[in-house]
N, C-alpha and C positions, 0 to 999 in steps of 0.2 A: 253354693258354688265357691264362695270366698274361702271357706274352710278347705275345700278340695284343692284350690289353687295353692294355698299355703302348704298343704300336705305334699302336693306335687313338687313344690319348690324345695322343701326340706328333704324329700326323697332324692331329688336330683343332686342336691348339695352334698348329701352323704356319699354320693358316688362321683364327686367332682373330679377326681383325678383321672378316672377312666373316660368320663364324658367330656373332659376338657379337650382331649385330642380330637374328638368328633366335632366339638364346637369350633376348634381351630380350623379344621378342614372346611367346615361350612363358611366360616368367616373369610378364609382365603378365596373360596369359590365366589362369594359375594363381591369381594374386592376385585377379582378378575372380571366379573360381569360388569360392574359399575365403571371401572376404569377403562375397560375396552369400549364401552358405549360412550363414555365422555370423550375419549380420545378420537373415536370415530366422528362424533359430532363436531369437535373442535377442528379436526383436519378438514372436514367439509366446509366449515365456516371460514377457515383460513384460506382455502382455495377460492371460495366464492367471493371473499372480500379483497382478494389480491388485485383485482382490476374491476373498476366500475365506471360507468359513463362512457365506455368504449363501445361503439355500435358494431364495428366489424374489425376483424383482424385479417389482413391480406398477406398472402405469401405464395410461393411456388406451390404447385399442386402436389399434395401429399395427403395423409390422413388428417382429419380435423383435430384429432387428439394430439398428434405429433406437432402440428402447427401451434396449438395452444400451449403445449408443454415447453417448447423451446423459445417461443416469443414472449411468454409471460413469466414462466417459472424457471427458465434457464436450465431445463432438463432436456438432454439430447442435443442433436445438431441438425441443422437444415441440410438437405441433400443438394439444394440449389438455391441460389439467390435470385432476386428480381432486379431488373434493370432500373437505373435511376430515371430514365426517361418515362418508365411506367409510373414511378412515384410522382413525377411532375404532372403527368396526364391525370392521375388520380386526384391530386390536390387541386387541379384546375376544374374539376367537375362541379357544376353549379350546386349539386346536392350535398357536397362535402363542406363541412365547417372547418375542420382541421385534420392534420395528419401528423403522426409521430413516427418517423422512420427509425428503424432499429437495425444495427449491424453487429453481429456477434462473431466470435471466433478466437479472441485473445483472452488472456487471463492475468490475474495478479495474485500470486501466492495461493493459487487454488480457487480464487474467487473470479467469477466471470466479468469480463470487461464489456460494457454496453456502449457502443457508439450511437449517438442520437443527436437531436437538435434541441434548441432551447424550448421547443414546443413541449418537451417532456415536463418541464417545470411549470408550464402554463396550463396544460390540459390533462395530464395524467391524474386519474382519480382512483381511490381505493376505499374500501369500507363503505361508509355512508356518505359517498361523494366528497371525501376529504382529499385535499390537494397536498402535494409535496411541500415540505417546509425545510428550510436550512437551519440546523442548530448552530452552525458556525460558518463564517465565510460567505462566499458568494458563488453563483453559478459559473461554469467555465466561460471564459471570454477569449482566451488565446488558444491557438492550435494545440498547445501542449499543457492545457489545464485539465484537471480531473476533479470530479465531485464524487466522494465515496459514501457508501451507505453506512448506517449507524453501527451495524454489526462488524463490518470490515474495520471501521475506525477503532471500535472498542477492543476487538480481539487482537489486532495488530498494533495497537497503541499509536495510531496515526494522528497527526495534528495538522492544522492549516499551515501551509508553507513547506511541508515535508515533501521531498522528492520521491517519485515512484518509478520503478523500472518494470515495465509491463513485459509479458512473455507472449510469444506466438503460440497459439493453440492452448493446450493444457499446461504448458510450461514444464513438461517432464524432463526436458533436456536443456542444459545450461546454454547450449549454442543457439537456442531459440529465443533468448532474452533480447529485448529491444534496448540494450543498455546504451546504445549510441544516441537514443532519443528519449531522454528522461522526461517524465511529466511532473507537474507540481500540483499538490493538493490545494485547491482553492476553496473548497467547501465540504462540509460534512452534513449529511441530511439527518433530520430528526427521525427517530425510530417509527416505523410504520407497521411492523409485524408482517411484512410482505417480502417477496424476493428482492425488492429494491434495497433492503437493508444489507443484502449479501452481494451487492454489485458495485463495480467501479464504473462511473459514467464519464465518458469523454465525448468530444465532438466528432461528427462524421469526418471533418477535415483532419482531425487528429488520427483517426483510424487510417485514412489514406496516407498521411505523412509517415506512419509507421512502416507501411508496405510499399512505398513509392520506389524503393531500390531493391525490392525482393523479386526474385524470378523463380517460378515453379515451386513456390513454398519455401525457398531458401534465400538468405541474404546474399547480395552481390559481394564479390571479394573486396571491392573498393566502394563502400557505401557512402551515402550522402549524410552530411551533418544535419543537425536539427535546424540550423539557420538556412541551409540550402534547401531542405525539404519545405520549410515554411514559405520560401519564395516561389515555390512551384504552384501550378494549378492543382488544387486539391479537391476539385469537384468529385464527389463520389461516383463511381461507375455502377455500383450495385449495392443493395442492402439485403438484409435477411428477411425482414417483415415490416409491415406498416400497420400501425393502429389508426383507425379511422373513426372520427366523430361526424355525424351527419347533422344537418340543420333541422331535419325533421325525422323522427324515428319511424314515421309511417313509410318512409322511403327505403327502409332497410332491406326488404326483400327484393325490390326492383333493383337496388344498387348491387345486391349480391348476384342477381342474374346478369347484370351488365358486366360485372367483373369476370364472371365465369365465361362470358362470351368475348372477352377482350382479345383483340386480333393480334396485337404486337407480340405477345408471349402468353403461354398458358399460366393462368393465375387462378386462385381460389380465394373466397372470402368466407369466413366463419363467424357465427354469432357466439361470443364467449360463453353465454349461459347454456346454449344448446350443446356446445362442445364439452362443457363441464358435465352435463347430464350423461353424455356418451362415455366420458371418462369413468363416472361412477358405475355405469352399467358394465364396463369392462372389469371393474374391480369388485363387482358384486359377488362373484364366486369366492374370491379370497375372504371377503367379509363374512360370508355365510360359513365358510370353513372355520374361521376363528370363533364365531358364535357357537358353532357346533362343538368345538373343543371345550369351550367354557362350560357349556351345559353338560357335557360328559363329566367334567370335573365336579360339577354340582350334583349330578346324579350319583356319582361314586361316593361323595360326601354324605348324601342322604342315605345311601345303602349302609354306610358305616354307622349312621344313627340307628337304623333298623337292627344291625348286628349287635350294637352295644346294648340296646334296650332288651332285645331278645335273649342275649347271653346272660343278662342279669335276672331274667325271670326265674330260673331254677333256684337261685339263692333267695329269691323274694317270695317263693310260694308260701312259706310260713307267714310272712308279712301280709300277703293277700288273704290268707285264711283268717288271720286275726281281724282284718278289716271286715270280712264277711260276718264274723261273730259279733261285731259291733253294729251290725245292721246295714252294712254297705252291700247293695245288691250287685250282681254281675255287671249290670249296665254302668253302675257307678265306678266299678273297677276299670271298665273299658274307658270311661271318660277320664279317669285318673291318668292312664297311660297316654291318652291323647294330649292331656294338659301338660304332661312332662315333655312330650315332643314339641309342643308349642313353645314352652318356656325355653328349651334348649335352642330351638331354631331361631326364635325371636332374639334371644341374647346374642347368639352367634352372628345373626344378620346385622344387628346394631353395631357389634364389634367390627364387622366388615365395612360398614358405612364410615365409622370413625377412622379406620385404617385407610380407606380410600381418600377421605378428606385430607388427612395428614400427609399422605404420600404425594397426592396431586398438588397440594400447596407447596410442598418441598421441591417438586419437580417442575413447577410452573415456569420459573425463571430459567432453569437449566434447559428445558426443551425450547424455550423462546430464543435463547442465545445460540444453541447448537443447531436447531432445526427450523427456527422461525415460526414455530407453532406454540402459541401461548395457551396453556391449559386453563380454562376458566371454571369457576365454581359459582355460577350465578343462580343456583337453586337446582333441585332435581328435575331432570327431564321426565316427560310422561313415560317414556320407554323404561327409564330407570325405576320409576315407581312401580311399573308393571312387573319388572324383574324382581323387586323386593317382595311384592305380594305373591309372586309365583314361588319364590323360595320358601316363604313362610307356609303357604298352603301345601307345598310339596312336603315340607317337614311334618305337618300335621297328618297328611296322607300316609307318609312313611311310618308314622307311629301307629297307624291303624292295624297293621299286621301283628306286631307284638301285643297291641291292645286286645285284638280279637283272641289271641292265644291266652292272654291273662284272663279274659272273660270266661273261656272254657275251663281253664285250670281252677279258677275260683269256684266254678259251678260244681266240679266233681271232687275236689279235694276235701272240702269240709274243714274241720279244725285240725285234722291230722293228714297233711299232705304226704304223698308217697315220696320216698327217698330215691 
């Protein structure tokens, strides 16, 4: 068998120029499968680790996925806010340990502005129960203080003490800028790999001060200055959502039912983990479509392997006849073709693995900076190992057809194959 493997390698090497294109297509198909699976795994891990330690997310009644997306991932907008009196009633409940109110709607150069309380720095957890830490400066203390995420600071070159001009809504129009009430950067958060990195955090009172002189979504002709706004009653009237931590996780379902039956206004409470599962179920069809496309690419590449080996059989009929004269039986010729397919597929698969590692290592920081999703290479996943084994086995199986043809040709040709 050792001599057969060497012979198969030499035979494949003699046709390296034509087979190299087949190997390249298999390597690219392997790269697509491995990178897609790695990205899918890392995206799920990123979403799952964006918030931890939060028992319930409370907001106006909508779909659980929508509430999760805009309250945690800053994707989409709330159709309705919840009253501040409801937040106070929720925080006074004996089962509640802490609440983090969140108010959304403004932006800074395309990044979302999140109005919240100091409870964010005390109780927000991500990953393995890690808390927020400041890389520079301190949390907001004044009405017009702001704490920016690591990505915002890095990409916009912000420093502690630098002024910020926030914008109403998405900031598409210059007239929506809150340039009459500038904020000051008092802190920069350490990188977390979560949507916190791509957010600007201000106090709830700061959000109220920005809009105290706005009417129907537009600024008044004669607005108030920052000092005038600071002197007013800046108690928030409503917020977008509330993150809730309970004293006992055993009370999560009873608390959820209590919030659903809240009499003052219609509210809903979701469990972050359950809402994430629903999100992945909604995205399952798209994932399956991508996986199907990758496998189609792999099948086409393997069909190219069949075509390349089969096309070379006519030129190799004399070679096979010589092998028969040297004592190689038809079965041995069949195994020779299978071995060639195994060598080509294995070599191409290993090249695809190397390509995947190099590209993902190169893209890891880029995806983290631009999308907040860090690509990790902590060892092959079980699904990736199964994919690699599937490609190699499929390559051997693809070689069976030309191998069977070689078996038949070597049986009938003898030493003088027909031209």
